[in-house]
N, C-alpha and C positions, 0 to 999 in steps of 0.2 A: 786417352790422348790429352796431353796438357793443352791449355789454351794457346800458348806460344807455338807449340808444335802444330796445332791445328791451323793457326793463322799462317804459318810458314808453308804448310802443305797447300792451303788455299792459294797462296801467292804462286807456288810452283805450277799448280793447275791453271791458274789465270794466265800466267806468262806463256805457257805452251799453247793454251787455247787462243790467245791473241796472235801468236805467231802463225798458227794454222789459219786463223781468220784473215790474216794479211795476204796469204797466198791462195786461199780458197774460201772466200766469204760465204757464209750461210745466211739466209734471210732469217731475221729474228723470230719469225713465226714458224720456222722449220724445226719444230720441237723434236721430231724423230732424229733429224740430222744433228742437232745440237746435243741430244742425249748420247747418240752413238759416238760423236766426237769426244765428249767428256769421258766416256768409258774407255775409249782408245787412249786418251791422254793419261788417265789414271793408271792403266796397265803399263803404258810407256814409262811413267814416273816410277812405278814399282820396280820395273826391270832396271831402269837407270840407277836407282838408289842401290839396288842389290849389286850392281856391277862396280860401284865406286866406294861403297861403305866398307870400312875395315871389318874383318871377321869378328873382332871383339864385340862390335855393335850389332852385328847380325845375330850373334849367339845370346846377347843379353839386351833385349829391347827396352829394359828398364833404365839403362844407362843414359844419362843426359849427354847431349852432344856438346862438346867443347867448341869454342870458336873455330878452331881449325877444321872440324868436321862440317860446320855450317858453311864455311868458306868453300870447302870441297864440293858440297851439294849445290851451293849457289853457282859456282863456276860451271858445274855440269849442266845445270838447268839453263843458264844463259848460253852456253855453248850449243845445247840442243835447239834452243830458240833461234839462234843464228843460223844453224844448219837448215832448219825448217824454212826460213825466209830466204835462204840462198846466199848468205854472207860468208859461209864457210864451206 
């Protein structure tokens, strides 16, 4: 995974984690809860990406994402965060 892709993924995870924290805060010492939430978010992101990513990119993970795909993924991530906090 390239550094840019890794950073983007970290942003997606952080965005959804913060959305969940806004509606159901976990104490910072609740390591089991935080770990479970992160695993849930990672699975949710995987499913979300698979649902919006064009087939060409699913079949060839070596392809770089052009700006249009990044916009698509960003929109999906922000939409999901808005759903989590009850804005959509």
